[in-house]
N, CA and C atoms as an extended XYZ file, in Angstrom:
591
Properties=species:S:1:pos:R:3:atomname:S:1:resname:S:1:resid:I:1 pbc="F F F"
N        99.800      111.309       93.417 N   MET     1
C       100.331      111.293       94.603 CA  MET     1
C        99.704      112.486       95.267 C   MET     1
N        99.358      112.396       96.735 N   LEU     2
C        98.963      113.518       97.393 CA  LEU     2
C        99.896      113.873       98.499 C   LEU     2
N       100.057      115.150       98.686 N   ALA     3
C       101.293      115.584       99.545 CA  ALA     3
C       100.910      116.956      100.137 C   ALA     3
N       101.401      117.105      101.484 N   SER     4
C       101.237      118.476      102.172 CA  SER     4
C       102.622      118.985      102.563 C   SER     4
N       103.767      118.375      102.407 N   GLY     5
C       104.764      118.739      102.989 CA  GLY     5
C       105.919      119.090      102.083 C   GLY     5
N       107.178      118.839      102.525 N   SER     6
C       108.417      119.169      101.658 CA  SER     6
C       108.552      118.328      100.485 C   SER     6
N       108.003      117.192      100.266 N   GLY     7
C       108.014      116.450       99.120 CA  GLY     7
C       109.243      115.461       99.119 C   GLY     7
N       109.906      115.040      100.019 N   THR     8
C       110.988      114.206       99.882 CA  THR     8
C       110.637      112.899       99.586 C   THR     8
N       109.529      112.345      100.008 N   LEU     9
C       108.993      111.107       99.525 CA  LEU     9
C       108.616      111.085       97.884 C   LEU     9
N       108.060      112.040       97.497 N   LEU    10
C       108.017      112.348       96.001 CA  LEU    10
C       109.276      112.353       95.330 C   LEU    10
N       110.243      113.085       95.780 N   GLN    11
C       111.421      113.041       95.348 CA  GLN    11
C       112.232      111.731       95.171 C   GLN    11
N       111.906      110.991       96.215 N   ALA    12
C       112.503      109.682       96.217 CA  ALA    12
C       111.916      108.808       95.196 C   ALA    12
N       110.563      108.926       94.781 N   LEU    13
C       109.945      108.248       93.746 CA  LEU    13
C       110.412      108.767       92.310 C   LEU    13
N       110.623      110.082       92.237 N   LEU    14
C       111.127      110.728       91.008 CA  LEU    14
C       112.628      110.273       90.666 C   LEU    14
N       113.371      110.010       91.801 N   ASP    15
C       114.895      109.799       91.653 CA  ASP    15
C       115.059      108.221       91.623 C   ASP    15
N       114.093      107.390       91.780 N   ALA    16
C       114.367      106.031       91.788 CA  ALA    16
C       114.998      105.626       90.388 C   ALA    16
N       116.007      104.704       90.582 N   PRO    17
C       116.591      104.288       89.497 CA  PRO    17
C       115.858      103.703       88.479 C   PRO    17
N       115.880      103.735       87.201 N   GLY    18
C       114.994      103.199       86.125 CA  GLY    18
C       115.825      101.836       85.584 C   GLY    18
N       115.136      100.981       84.690 N   PRO    19
C       113.600      101.350       84.519 CA  PRO    19
C       112.674      100.941       85.732 C   PRO    19
N       111.681      101.549       85.766 N   LYS    20
C       110.764      101.411       86.929 CA  LYS    20
C       109.337      101.189       86.312 C   LYS    20
N       108.569      100.460       87.003 N   PRO    21
C       107.113      100.079       86.614 CA  PRO    21
C       106.187      101.301       86.825 C   PRO    21
N       106.435      102.433       87.123 N   PHE    22
C       105.566      103.381       87.649 CA  PHE    22
C       106.004      104.707       87.113 C   PHE    22
N       104.951      105.526       86.973 N   ARG    23
C       105.372      107.085       86.942 CA  ARG    23
C       104.469      107.835       87.668 C   ARG    23
N       104.954      108.954       87.986 N   VAL    24
C       104.065      109.820       88.862 CA  VAL    24
C       103.133      110.591       87.863 C   VAL    24
N       101.782      110.370       87.896 N   ALA    25
C       101.006      110.944       87.131 CA  ALA    25
C       100.541      112.391       87.412 C   ALA    25
N       100.654      112.780       88.508 N   ALA    26
C       100.428      114.036       89.216 CA  ALA    26
C       100.413      114.232       90.577 C   ALA    26
N       100.527      115.513       91.088 N   VAL    27
C       100.645      115.656       92.445 CA  VAL    27
C        99.681      116.725       92.933 C   VAL    27
N        98.880      116.247       94.046 N   GLY    28
C        97.737      117.262       94.405 CA  GLY    28
C        98.189      117.510       95.949 C   GLY    28
N        97.548      118.554       96.367 N   SER    29
C        97.627      118.976       97.842 CA  SER    29
C        96.418      119.499       98.355 C   SER    29
N        96.288      119.518       99.600 N   ASP    30
C        95.328      120.410      100.270 CA  ASP    30
C        95.700      121.717      100.528 C   ASP    30
N        96.946      122.037      100.181 N   LEU    31
C        97.455      123.359      100.311 CA  LEU    31
C        97.641      123.981       99.001 C   LEU    31
N        97.590      125.418       98.957 N   THR    32
C        97.932      126.024       97.565 CA  THR    32
C        99.433      126.194       97.301 C   THR    32
N       100.285      125.931       98.358 N   SER    33
C       101.754      125.950       98.305 CA  SER    33
C       102.368      125.155       99.264 C   SER    33
N       103.359      124.259       98.714 N   CYS    34
C       104.106      123.383       99.767 CA  CYS    34
C       105.232      122.977       98.941 C   CYS    34
N       106.335      122.632       99.525 N   GLY    35
C       107.508      122.078       98.794 CA  GLY    35
C       107.179      120.913       97.852 C   GLY    35
N       106.357      120.002       98.067 N   ALA    36
C       105.993      118.944       97.206 CA  ALA    36
C       105.322      119.455       95.778 C   ALA    36
N       104.596      120.388       95.832 N   LEU    37
C       104.114      121.022       94.671 CA  LEU    37
C       105.183      121.745       93.994 C   LEU    37
N       106.117      122.290       94.593 N   ASP    38
C       107.142      122.969       94.085 CA  ASP    38
C       108.140      121.976       93.257 C   ASP    38
N       108.517      120.794       94.034 N   ARG    39
C       109.005      119.681       93.288 CA  ARG    39
C       108.348      119.046       92.125 C   ARG    39
N       106.924      119.109       92.138 N   ALA    40
C       106.243      118.570       91.085 CA  ALA    40
C       106.317      119.363       89.890 C   ALA    40
N       106.353      120.740       90.049 N   VAL    41
C       106.305      121.614       89.010 CA  VAL    41
C       107.858      121.640       88.333 C   VAL    41
N       108.811      121.598       89.272 N   ALA    42
C       110.193      121.589       88.667 CA  ALA    42
C       110.248      120.165       87.895 C   ALA    42
N       109.590      119.032       88.088 N   ALA    43
C       109.704      117.929       87.418 CA  ALA    43
C       108.766      117.930       86.151 C   ALA    43
N       108.104      118.886       86.121 N   GLY    44
C       107.157      118.911       84.761 CA  GLY    44
C       105.824      118.323       85.089 C   GLY    44
N       105.483      117.801       86.203 N   LEU    45
C       104.354      117.037       86.415 CA  LEU    45
C       103.075      117.992       86.704 C   LEU    45
N       101.920      117.514       86.324 N   PRO    46
C       100.699      118.223       86.660 CA  PRO    46
C       100.386      118.424       88.071 C   PRO    46
N        99.962      119.458       88.591 N   THR    47
C        99.654      119.658       90.054 CA  THR    47
C        98.207      120.038       90.021 C   THR    47
N        97.605      119.920       91.254 N   PHE    48
C        96.317      120.604       91.615 CA  PHE    48
C        96.184      120.743       93.124 C   PHE    48
N        95.256      121.434       93.464 N   THR    49
C        95.063      121.734       94.879 CA  THR    49
C        93.620      121.621       95.237 C   THR    49
N        93.350      121.024       96.225 N   CYS    50
C        91.774      120.790       96.823 CA  CYS    50
C        91.828      121.072       98.191 C   CYS    50
N        91.462      122.265       98.570 N   ARG    51
C        91.561      122.765       99.977 CA  ARG    51
C        90.125      122.456      100.628 C   ARG    51
N        90.252      122.074      101.823 N   VAL    52
C        88.993      121.848      102.680 CA  VAL    52
C        88.301      123.102      102.846 C   VAL    52
N        88.824      124.113      103.144 N   ALA    53
C        88.206      125.545      103.264 CA  ALA    53
C        87.337      125.660      102.087 C   ALA    53
N        87.435      125.263      100.875 N   ASP    54
C        86.809      125.577       99.827 CA  ASP    54
C        85.482      124.802       99.572 C   ASP    54
N        85.170      123.966      100.612 N   HIS    55
C        84.180      123.047      100.464 CA  HIS    55
C        83.141      123.190      101.677 C   HIS    55
N        82.066      122.875      101.523 N   THR    56
C        80.941      123.086      102.704 CA  THR    56
C        81.231      122.216      103.815 C   THR    56
N        81.864      121.098      103.549 N   ASP    57
C        82.244      120.193      104.714 CA  ASP    57
C        83.203      119.105      104.281 C   ASP    57
N        83.614      118.250      105.192 N   ARG    58
C        84.752      117.256      104.763 CA  ARG    58
C        84.220      116.304      103.873 C   ARG    58
N        82.895      115.847      103.851 N   ALA    59
C        82.313      114.899      102.886 CA  ALA    59
C        82.437      115.419      101.533 C   ALA    59
N        82.045      116.775      101.370 N   ALA    60
C        82.172      117.466      100.065 CA  ALA    60
C        83.601      117.592       99.611 C   ALA    60
N        84.567      117.765      100.508 N   TRP    61
C        85.903      117.833      100.303 CA  TRP    61
C        86.471      116.431       99.618 C   TRP    61
N        86.036      115.389      100.357 N   ASN    62
C        86.485      114.062      100.000 CA  ASN    62
C        86.008      113.698       98.534 C   ASN    62
N        84.613      114.012       98.250 N   VAL    63
C        84.180      113.695       96.981 CA  VAL    63
C        84.883      114.570       95.834 C   VAL    63
N        85.177      115.849       95.988 N   SER    64
C        85.731      116.711       95.271 CA  SER    64
C        87.226      116.284       94.912 C   SER    64
N        87.911      115.860       96.099 N   LEU    65
C        89.298      115.334       96.030 CA  LEU    65
C        89.401      114.027       95.160 C   LEU    65
N        88.328      113.099       95.530 N   ALA    66
C        88.383      111.864       94.433 CA  ALA    66
C        88.237      112.008       93.081 C   ALA    66
N        87.337      113.154       92.905 N   GLU    67
C        87.039      113.506       91.345 CA  GLU    67
C        88.413      114.193       90.820 C   GLU    67
N        89.215      114.899       91.563 N   ALA    68
C        90.361      115.584       91.173 CA  ALA    68
C        91.381      114.552       90.746 C   ALA    68
N        91.479      113.554       91.771 N   VAL    69
C        92.389      112.468       91.579 CA  VAL    69
C        92.246      111.639       90.355 C   VAL    69
N        90.913      111.354       90.283 N   SER    70
C        90.440      110.401       89.185 CA  SER    70
C        90.622      110.973       87.777 C   SER    70
N        90.720      112.239       87.668 N   GLU    71
C        91.059      112.929       86.280 CA  GLU    71
C        92.410      112.298       85.711 C   GLU    71
N        93.337      111.791       86.717 N   HIS    72
C        94.585      111.402       86.307 CA  HIS    72
C        94.707      109.823       86.140 C   HIS    72
N        93.548      109.170       86.456 N   ALA    73
C        93.361      107.720       86.241 CA  ALA    73
C        94.620      107.048       86.995 C   ALA    73
N        94.750      107.098       88.222 N   PRO    74
C        95.886      106.484       88.684 CA  PRO    74
C        95.533      105.023       89.015 C   PRO    74
N        96.642      104.323       89.010 N   ASP    75
C        96.563      102.760       89.390 CA  ASP    75
C        96.812      102.470       90.900 C   ASP    75
N        97.350      103.667       91.409 N   LEU    76
C        97.683      103.671       92.783 CA  LEU    76
C        97.726      105.038       93.304 C   LEU    76
N        97.180      105.450       94.444 N   VAL    77
C        97.135      106.737       94.965 CA  VAL    77
C        98.346      106.684       96.171 C   VAL    77
N        99.317      107.486       96.036 N   VAL    78
C       100.346      107.416       97.102 CA  VAL    78
C       100.034      108.591       98.064 C   VAL    78
N        99.779      108.474       99.453 N   LEU    79
C        99.852      109.714      100.207 CA  LEU    79
C       101.306      109.781      100.764 C   LEU    79
N       101.925      110.963      100.538 N   ALA    80
C       103.382      111.235      100.830 CA  ALA    80
C       103.476      112.496      101.630 C   ALA    80
N       103.191      112.403      103.076 N   GLY    81
C       103.230      113.425      103.913 CA  GLY    81
C       101.919      114.239      103.799 C   GLY    81
N       100.753      113.517      103.157 N   PHE    82
C        99.410      114.297      103.151 CA  PHE    82
C        98.939      114.235      104.672 C   PHE    82
N        98.617      115.358      105.023 N   MET    83
C        98.250      115.618      106.505 CA  MET    83
C        96.865      115.759      106.601 C   MET    83
N        95.856      114.922      105.821 N   LYS    84
C        94.438      115.077      106.082 CA  LYS    84
C        93.947      113.743      106.077 C   LYS    84
N        93.019      113.367      106.928 N   LEU    85
C        92.400      111.953      106.881 CA  LEU    85
C        91.337      111.949      105.785 C   LEU    85
N        91.424      110.969      105.124 N   LEU    86
C        90.467      110.475      104.096 CA  LEU    86
C        89.317      109.702      104.577 C   LEU    86
N        88.079      109.988      104.067 N   ALA    87
C        86.984      109.239      104.492 CA  ALA    87
C        86.424      108.353      103.358 C   ALA    87
N        85.373      107.545      103.718 N   THR    88
C        84.905      106.490      102.646 CA  THR    88
C        84.531      107.153      101.339 C   THR    88
N        84.148      108.558      101.429 N   ASP    89
C        83.782      109.043      100.124 CA  ASP    89
C        84.848      109.212       99.150 C   ASP    89
N        86.102      109.204       99.696 N   PHE    90
C        87.301      109.279       98.775 CA  PHE    90
C        87.891      107.717       98.536 C   PHE    90
N        88.043      106.952       99.770 N   LEU    91
C        88.661      105.567       99.636 CA  LEU    91
C        87.695      104.671       98.734 C   LEU    91
N        86.430      104.865       98.902 N   GLY    92
C        85.601      103.912       98.102 CA  GLY    92
C        85.934      104.210       96.611 C   GLY    92
N        86.436      105.237       95.979 N   ALA    93
C        86.633      105.319       94.691 CA  ALA    93
C        88.082      104.707       94.159 C   ALA    93
N        88.868      104.296       95.322 N   PHE    94
C        90.146      103.690       94.851 CA  PHE    94
C        90.216      102.513       95.833 C   PHE    94
N        89.503      101.637       95.716 N   ASP    95
C        89.382      100.476       96.701 CA  ASP    95
C        90.861       99.634       96.798 C   ASP    95
N        91.488       99.569       98.052 N   HIS    96
C        92.596       98.916       98.220 CA  HIS    96
C        93.890       99.545       97.205 C   HIS    96
N        93.651      100.856       96.824 N   ARG    97
C        94.676      101.373       95.940 CA  ARG    97
C        95.324      102.519       96.451 C   ARG    97
N        95.064      102.949       97.765 N   VAL    98
C        95.639      104.287       98.485 CA  VAL    98
C        96.686      103.527       99.615 C   VAL    98
N        97.764      104.225       99.357 N   ILE    99
C        98.770      103.750      100.409 CA  ILE    99
C        99.444      104.992      101.072 C   ILE    99
N        99.841      104.783      102.397 N   ASN   100
C       100.549      105.802      103.102 CA  ASN   100
C       101.673      105.171      103.783 C   ASN   100
N       102.682      106.158      104.169 N   ALA   101
C       103.896      105.539      104.912 CA  ALA   101
C       103.865      106.355      106.212 C   ALA   101
N       104.395      105.509      107.300 N   HIS   102
C       104.133      106.160      108.469 CA  HIS   102
C       105.345      105.848      109.279 C   HIS   102
N       105.888      106.859      110.180 N   PRO   103
C       107.054      106.585      110.790 CA  PRO   103
C       107.083      105.777      112.141 C   PRO   103
N       106.456      104.638      112.143 N   SER   104
C       106.622      103.547      113.127 CA  SER   104
C       106.301      102.149      112.625 C   SER   104
N       106.572      101.253      113.515 N   LEU   105
C       106.179       99.813      113.305 CA  LEU   105
C       104.755       99.713      113.671 C   LEU   105
N       103.749      100.091      112.733 N   LEU   106
C       102.364       99.919      113.066 CA  LEU   106
C       102.137       98.511      113.461 C   LEU   106
N       101.168       98.168      114.404 N   PRO   107
C       100.275       99.101      114.933 CA  PRO   107
C       100.749       99.980      116.177 C   PRO   107
N       102.097       99.889      116.447 N   ALA   108
C       102.493      100.646      117.544 CA  ALA   108
C       102.665      102.145      117.057 C   ALA   108
N       102.268      103.114      117.951 N   PHE   109
C       102.379      104.465      117.754 CA  PHE   109
C       101.908      105.164      116.506 C   PHE   109
N       100.571      104.964      116.278 N   PRO   110
C        99.887      105.603      115.289 CA  PRO   110
C        99.728      107.131      115.485 C   PRO   110
N        99.303      108.026      114.629 N   GLY   111
C        99.330      109.380      114.811 CA  GLY   111
C       100.362      110.219      114.375 C   GLY   111
N       100.129      111.410      114.754 N   MET   112
C       101.297      112.367      114.098 CA  MET   112
C       102.499      112.646      114.983 C   MET   112
N       102.488      111.849      116.113 N   HIS   113
C       103.806      112.170      117.022 CA  HIS   113
C       104.460      110.705      117.091 C   HIS   113
N       104.590      109.950      116.188 N   ALA   114
C       105.124      108.655      116.368 CA  ALA   114
C       106.551      108.538      116.774 C   ALA   114
N       107.527      109.316      116.443 N   PRO   115
C       108.857      109.305      116.757 CA  PRO   115
C       109.015      109.721      118.192 C   PRO   115
N       108.301      110.798      118.624 N   ALA   116
C       108.363      111.130      119.979 CA  ALA   116
C       107.501      110.018      120.936 C   ALA   116
N       106.513      109.531      120.532 N   ASP   117
C       105.819      108.527      121.191 CA  ASP   117
C       106.812      107.306      121.494 C   ASP   117
N       107.547      106.945      120.494 N   ALA   118
C       108.498      105.713      120.482 CA  ALA   118
C       109.448      106.178      121.622 C   ALA   118
N       110.090      107.362      121.695 N   LEU   119
C       110.944      107.718      122.493 CA  LEU   119
C       110.362      107.773      124.058 C   LEU   119
N       109.267      108.362      124.091 N   ALA   120
C       108.591      108.443      125.370 CA  ALA   120
C       108.327      106.915      126.044 C   ALA   120
N       108.008      106.142      125.059 N   HIS   121
C       107.724      104.662      125.579 CA  HIS   121
C       109.058      103.912      125.849 C   HIS   121
N       110.368      104.319      125.358 N   GLY   122
C       111.511      103.761      125.659 CA  GLY   122
C       111.723      102.479      124.783 C   GLY   122
N       111.255      102.384      123.569 N   VAL   123
C       111.359      101.279      122.822 CA  VAL   123
C       112.806      101.371      122.219 C   VAL   123
N       113.360      100.216      121.858 N   LYS   124
C       114.781       99.871      121.536 CA  LYS   124
C       114.700       99.978      119.926 C   LYS   124
N       113.612       99.613      119.337 N   LEU   125
C       113.401       99.531      117.970 CA  LEU   125
C       112.116      100.172      117.404 C   LEU   125
N       112.278      100.932      116.499 N   THR   126
C       111.034      101.492      115.806 CA  THR   126
C       111.207      101.240      114.523 C   THR   126
N       110.755      101.979      113.531 N   GLY   127
C       110.799      101.827      111.969 CA  GLY   127
C       109.763      102.636      111.217 C   GLY   127
N       109.450      102.019      110.141 N   CYS   128
C       108.375      102.552      109.202 CA  CYS   128
C       107.572      101.600      108.755 C   CYS   128
N       106.338      101.967      108.342 N   THR   129
C       105.408      101.147      107.870 CA  THR   129
C       104.718      101.786      106.398 C   THR   129
N       104.598      100.987      105.512 N   VAL   130
C       103.624      101.327      104.426 CA  VAL   130
C       102.471      100.453      104.437 C   VAL   130
N       101.315      101.028      104.343 N   PHE   131
C        99.913      100.375      104.622 CA  PHE   131
C        98.889      100.793      103.571 C   PHE   131
N        97.915      100.115      103.452 N   LEU   132
C        96.723      100.463      102.684 CA  LEU   132
C        96.007      101.360      103.602 C   LEU   132
N        95.459      102.412      103.131 N   VAL   133
C        94.571      103.311      103.917 CA  VAL   133
C        93.302      102.952      103.954 C   VAL   133
N        92.624      102.863      105.231 N   ASP   134
C        91.324      102.755      105.346 CA  ASP   134
C        90.724      104.015      106.200 C   ASP   134
N        89.551      103.887      106.535 N   ALA   135
C        88.877      105.045      107.403 CA  ALA   135
C        89.492      105.323      108.799 C   ALA   135
N        90.264      104.335      109.265 N   GLY   136
C        90.993      104.669      110.596 CA  GLY   136
C        92.107      105.346      110.514 C   GLY   136
N        92.798      105.807      111.606 N   VAL   137
C        93.992      106.491      111.610 CA  VAL   137
C        95.261      105.530      111.795 C   VAL   137
N        95.965      105.397      110.541 N   ASP   138
C        97.064      104.699      110.540 CA  ASP   138
C        96.597      103.253      110.840 C   ASP   138
N        95.598      102.763      110.450 N   ALA   139
C        95.024      101.370      110.876 CA  ALA   139
C        94.903      100.483      109.723 C   ALA   139
N        95.089      100.823      108.475 N   GLY   140
C        94.856      100.037      107.369 CA  GLY   140
C        95.828       98.730      107.379 C   GLY   140
N        95.546       97.720      106.381 N   PRO   141
C        96.467       96.461      106.370 CA  PRO   141
C        97.912       96.848      105.961 C   PRO   141
N        98.768       96.318      106.671 N   ILE   142
C       100.163       96.657      106.572 CA  ILE   142
C       100.651       95.838      105.049 C   ILE   142
N       101.372       96.759      104.382 N   VAL   143
C       101.934       96.261      103.163 CA  VAL   143
C       103.396       95.922      103.351 C   VAL   143
N       104.170       96.676      104.024 N   ALA   144
C       105.639       96.193      104.339 CA  ALA   144
C       106.125       97.133      105.407 C   ALA   144
N       107.235       96.693      106.038 N   GLN   145
C       107.769       97.499      107.280 CA  GLN   145
C       109.236       97.286      107.256 C   GLN   145
N       110.126       98.314      107.798 N   ARG   146
C       111.456       98.148      108.145 CA  ARG   146
C       111.889       98.669      109.435 C   ARG   146
N       112.747       98.132      110.162 N   ALA   147
C       112.896       98.505      111.451 CA  ALA   147
C       114.179       99.459      111.324 C   ALA   147
N       114.091      100.526      112.479 N   VAL   148
C       115.240      101.378      112.723 CA  VAL   148
C       115.566      101.332      114.262 C   VAL   148
N       116.834      100.972      114.616 N   PRO   149
C       116.994      101.034      115.939 CA  PRO   149
C       116.968      102.405      116.643 C   PRO   149
N       116.659      102.272      117.817 N   VAL   150
C       116.598      103.735      118.571 CA  VAL   150
C       117.943      103.804      119.403 C   VAL   150
N       118.859      104.860      119.147 N   ALA   151
C       119.855      105.151      119.890 CA  ALA   151
C       119.740      105.755      121.142 C   ALA   151
N       120.724      105.462      122.165 N   ASP   152
C       120.414      106.041      123.426 CA  ASP   152
C       120.328      107.614      123.406 C   ASP   152
N       121.111      108.210      122.472 N   ASP   153
C       121.196      109.578      122.663 CA  ASP   153
C       120.187      110.305      121.604 C   ASP   153
N       119.421      109.586      120.869 N   ASP   154
C       118.450      110.055      120.008 CA  ASP   154
C       117.441      111.040      120.667 C   ASP   154
N       117.106      112.172      119.891 N   ASP   155
C       115.983      112.930      120.222 CA  ASP   155
C       114.986      112.715      119.088 C   ASP   155
N       113.919      113.506      119.297 N   VAL   156
C       112.826      113.295      118.167 CA  VAL   156
C       113.397      113.680      116.794 C   VAL   156
N       114.309      114.716      116.731 N   ALA   157
C       114.600      115.221      115.354 CA  ALA   157
C       115.651      114.086      114.687 C   ALA   157
N       116.500      113.638      115.591 N   THR   158
C       117.569      112.616      115.017 CA  THR   158
C       116.794      111.269      114.550 C   THR   158
N       116.091      110.827      115.468 N   LEU   159
C       115.285      109.560      115.281 CA  LEU   159
C       114.393      109.632      113.944 C   LEU   159
N       113.676      110.712      114.069 N   HIS   160
C       112.775      111.009      112.717 CA  HIS   160
C       113.545      110.980      111.605 C   HIS   160
N       114.726      111.631      111.634 N   GLU   161
C       115.371      111.865      110.287 CA  GLU   161
C       115.952      110.389      109.781 C   GLU   161
N       116.395      109.574      110.668 N   ARG   162
C       116.736      108.366      110.343 CA  ARG   162
C       115.674      107.407      109.849 C   ARG   162
N       114.530      107.574      110.467 N   ILE   163
C       113.424      106.778      110.061 CA  ILE   163
C       112.918      107.325      108.529 C   ILE   163
N       112.981      108.742      108.350 N   LYS   164
C       112.579      109.202      107.023 CA  LYS   164
C       113.504      108.635      105.961 C   LYS   164
N       114.741      108.364      106.169 N   VAL   165
C       115.752      107.845      105.245 CA  VAL   165
C       115.301      106.564      104.723 C   VAL   165
N       114.813      105.673      105.631 N   VAL   166
C       114.450      104.343      105.525 CA  VAL   166
C       113.085      104.273      104.929 C   VAL   166
N       112.210      105.244      105.306 N   GLU   167
C       110.938      105.269      104.850 CA  GLU   167
C       110.982      105.642      103.410 C   GLU   167
N       111.789      106.633      102.989 N   ARG   168
C       111.685      106.816      101.506 CA  ARG   168
C       112.219      105.541      100.619 C   ARG   168
N       113.209      104.939      101.098 N   SER   169
C       113.566      103.641      100.432 CA  SER   169
C       112.520      102.711      100.426 C   SER   169
N       111.823      102.437      101.558 N   LEU   170
C       110.653      101.488      101.647 CA  LEU   170
C       109.631      101.875      100.619 C   LEU   170
N       109.343      103.075      100.737 N   LEU   171
C       108.192      103.499       99.718 CA  LEU   171
C       108.475      103.217       98.433 C   LEU   171
N       109.622      103.550       97.824 N   VAL   172
C       109.983      103.185       96.428 CA  VAL   172
C       109.900      101.739       96.178 C   VAL   172
N       110.277      100.878       97.041 N   ASP   173
C       110.152       99.471       97.058 CA  ASP   173
C       108.817       99.018       96.758 C   ASP   173
N       107.960       99.520       97.748 N   VAL   174
C       106.715       99.047       97.814 CA  VAL   174
C       105.795       99.641       96.594 C   VAL   174
N       106.036      100.751       96.233 N   VAL   175
C       105.264      101.339       94.961 CA  VAL   175
C       105.739      100.441       93.741 C   VAL   175
N       107.115      100.102       93.632 N   THR   176
C       107.526       99.284       92.610 CA  THR   176
C       106.871       97.910       92.604 C   THR   176
N       106.895       97.277       93.794 N   ALA   177
C       106.210       95.969       93.971 CA  ALA   177
C       104.530       96.121       93.414 C   ALA   177
N       104.005       97.044       94.005 N   LEU   178
C       102.529       97.198       93.656 CA  LEU   178
C       102.225       97.429       92.345 C   LEU   178
N       103.092       98.189       91.472 N   THR   179
C       102.841       98.464       90.179 CA  THR   179
C       103.423       97.529       89.197 C   THR   179
N       104.407       96.825       89.669 N   ALA   180
C       105.061       95.713       88.847 CA  ALA   180
C       104.368       94.501       88.686 C   ALA   180
N       103.629       93.927       89.665 N   ALA   181
C       102.725       92.754       89.631 CA  ALA   181
C       101.493       92.834       90.400 C   ALA   181
N       100.605       91.916       90.160 N   PRO   182
C        99.300       92.120       90.839 CA  PRO   182
C        99.564       91.765       92.572 C   PRO   182
N        98.630       92.502       93.247 N   TYR   183
C        98.835       92.055       94.487 CA  TYR   183
C        97.322       91.781       95.130 C   TYR   183
N        97.196       91.034       96.199 N   SER   184
C        95.862       90.822       96.841 CA  SER   184
C        95.739       91.157       98.172 C   SER   184
N        94.601       91.431       98.492 N   VAL   185
C        94.196       91.774      100.046 CA  VAL   185
C        93.236       90.714      100.530 C   VAL   185
N        93.637       89.948      101.537 N   HIS   186
C        92.857       88.948      102.296 CA  HIS   186
C        92.664       89.423      103.804 C   HIS   186
N        91.371       90.139      103.961 N   GLY   187
C        91.264       90.620      105.391 CA  GLY   187
C        92.368       91.699      105.587 C   GLY   187
N        93.245       91.471      106.649 N   ARG   188
C        94.414       92.392      106.866 CA  ARG   188
C        95.684       92.035      106.278 C   ARG   188
N        95.733       90.976      105.561 N   LYS   189
C        97.046       90.419      104.884 CA  LYS   189
C        97.006       91.081      103.527 C   LYS   189
N        98.138       91.601      103.166 N   VAL   190
C        98.458       92.168      101.955 CA  VAL   190
C        99.490       91.055      101.080 C   VAL   190
N        99.131       90.599      100.146 N   VAL   191
C       100.154       89.604       99.436 CA  VAL   191
C       100.812       90.195       98.191 C   VAL   191
N       101.996       90.585       98.243 N   LEU   192
C       102.799       91.106       97.118 CA  LEU   192
C       103.102       90.257       96.053 C   LEU   192
N       103.165       90.691       94.811 N   GLY   193
C       103.815       89.883       93.799 CA  GLY   193
C       105.325       89.741       93.813 C   GLY   193
N       106.052       90.393       94.599 N   TRP   194
C       107.506       90.405       94.670 CA  TRP   194
C       107.851       89.172       95.414 C   TRP   194
N       109.067       88.598       94.946 N   PRO   195
C       109.598       87.367       95.504 CA  PRO   195
C       109.949       87.480       97.026 C   PRO   195
N       109.846       86.483       97.635 N   THR   196
C       110.188       86.462       99.204 CA  THR   196
C       111.605       85.683       99.287 C   THR   196
N       112.371       86.164      100.204 N   ASN   197
C       113.546       85.497      100.555 CA  ASN   197
C       113.537       84.590      101.762 C   ASN   197
């Protein structure tokens, strides 16, 4: 798992009721200190840091980060509030195995201000998306989505908090599905091994 923030998505995976088909192998960050690393240490997980500033350029950082992640042999790389864009130098090492969560119903409102953008646009429904990461900004194939209604009195903080609650649950469900059974990618369509109702 790669994270840059408070680690609530990591905590959701750690707290998921068992038995579960996955385990968090390690937590890495682009920062030397953040809540996610603290949570990982508290859970007894290996941690590592790979800072952009310690590399000659972003390409070198992507290669170094891929090497650091590969040391833990992950079946799936989960970005959980990881605030750096990854390039093909990284993504090529983990083809169709890097996922991210985003606080909107993509392709609507990509980028860092999705809840604010949703409010500014006046939508009545937003939500969260888990997707396979590609070299674009929140542009990869969609794995799963859940909707969150927008209340008339919402501000950015209240809306984002309600989205985050749903996002944590969705991420646990998606990681469970992707690690419990094979999945396939056909262009922009991701077919999960979980049963559909």
